[in-house]
C-alpha positions in Angstrom: 153.4 90.5 58.3 156.0 89.9 61.0 155.6 87.7 63.6 157.6 88.1 66.3 159.0 85.5 68.6 158.9 84.8 72.1 161.4 83.3 73.8 161.3 81.7 77.5 164.0 82.9 79.7 166.0 79.7 81.2 166.9 80.2 84.8 170.0 78.6 86.8 170.6 78.3 90.0 174.0 79.5 91.4 174.3 80.4 94.6 173.1 81.3 97.7 172.2 85.2 97.6 173.2 85.2 101.5 176.8 84.2 100.0 177.6 87.3 97.5 177.8 89.7 100.2 177.3 93.5 99.2 180.4 94.9 97.3 181.2 91.4 96.4 181.2 89.5 93.1 180.8 85.8 91.8 182.5 84.9 88.8 180.8 81.6 86.5 180.2 80.2 83.2 176.6 79.4 81.6 176.2 77.4 78.4 179.8 78.9 77.7 179.3 81.8 78.3 181.8 83.6 81.2 179.4 85.8 83.9 180.3 88.2 86.6 177.8 88.7 89.5 177.6 91.7 91.3 175.7 92.2 94.4 175.4 95.9 94.7 173.2 98.3 97.5 170.8 95.0 97.6 170.3 93.6 94.2 172.1 91.2 92.4 173.4 92.3 88.7 174.7 89.6 85.8 176.6 91.0 82.7 179.0 88.8 80.1 182.5 88.7 81.7 183.5 89.9 78.6 184.8 93.2 77.5 182.9 94.2 73.8 186.6 95.8 72.8 188.8 93.5 72.7 187.3 90.2 74.6 189.0 90.7 77.8 187.7 90.0 80.8 185.9 93.1 81.8 184.5 91.8 85.8 187.8 92.0 87.4 187.5 96.3 86.5 187.0 98.8 89.3 183.3 99.6 90.0 182.6 103.2 89.9 179.4 102.8 90.9 177.0 101.6 88.4 179.8 101.7 85.7 183.0 99.1 85.5 185.8 100.1 84.1 187.6 97.3 81.8 191.0 96.5 83.6 193.0 95.8 79.7 192.3 99.6 78.0 189.3 101.3 80.0 186.3 101.4 78.5 183.6 101.7 80.8 179.9 99.8 81.0 176.9 100.3 83.1 176.0 96.9 84.7 172.5 97.6 84.9 171.6 98.3 81.5 175.0 97.0 79.1 175.1 100.3 77.6 179.0 101.3 76.9 179.8 104.4 78.0 183.4 105.3 77.1 186.2 104.2 74.2 187.7 102.2 73.3 184.8 99.8 72.9 181.3 100.9 71.1 179.5 97.9 71.6 176.9 97.6 74.6 177.7 94.5 76.9 175.1 91.3 77.6 173.4 91.9 80.5 171.6 88.4 82.1 168.3 88.9 84.5 169.1 87.5 87.9 166.3 86.6 90.8 166.5 85.3 93.8 164.2 82.1 94.8 164.1 80.4 97.7 167.2 82.4 99.2 169.4 81.1 95.9 170.6 83.8 92.8 169.0 82.6 89.6 170.5 83.8 86.6 168.1 83.5 83.7 169.9 83.3 80.1 
C-alpha cells in the first residue's frame, strides 16, 4: 500500500499587482531559483527562468500568445502549463502558482 504525500505550498509576496501591468514581466529569485512572472490579459503566470535545453535564461524570450520562445536556441514552452512545444528542448519547464492577496502578487513554491 502506498501513501500519498501532501505538501503545502509556501507563498512569497513578490510585488504589488499594480506594479506589473499587462504585457510586462518581473524577474526575481526564490530560494535560489530564478523565476519570471508574466502579466498576461489580467492573469499572472510564473515559470522557472531556466530553459530545460541548456539551462540558459528563457524569460527574456519573445512571447507568442501563451508561448515563450527561448532567446538562445528557439525552444518553445507554454507558460500556463510548462509543456515543451518545440526542440531543442524535450523536458517541460517548471511552473509556479500565483495568487493575488491584499493587492500583492504571491508566488508559491
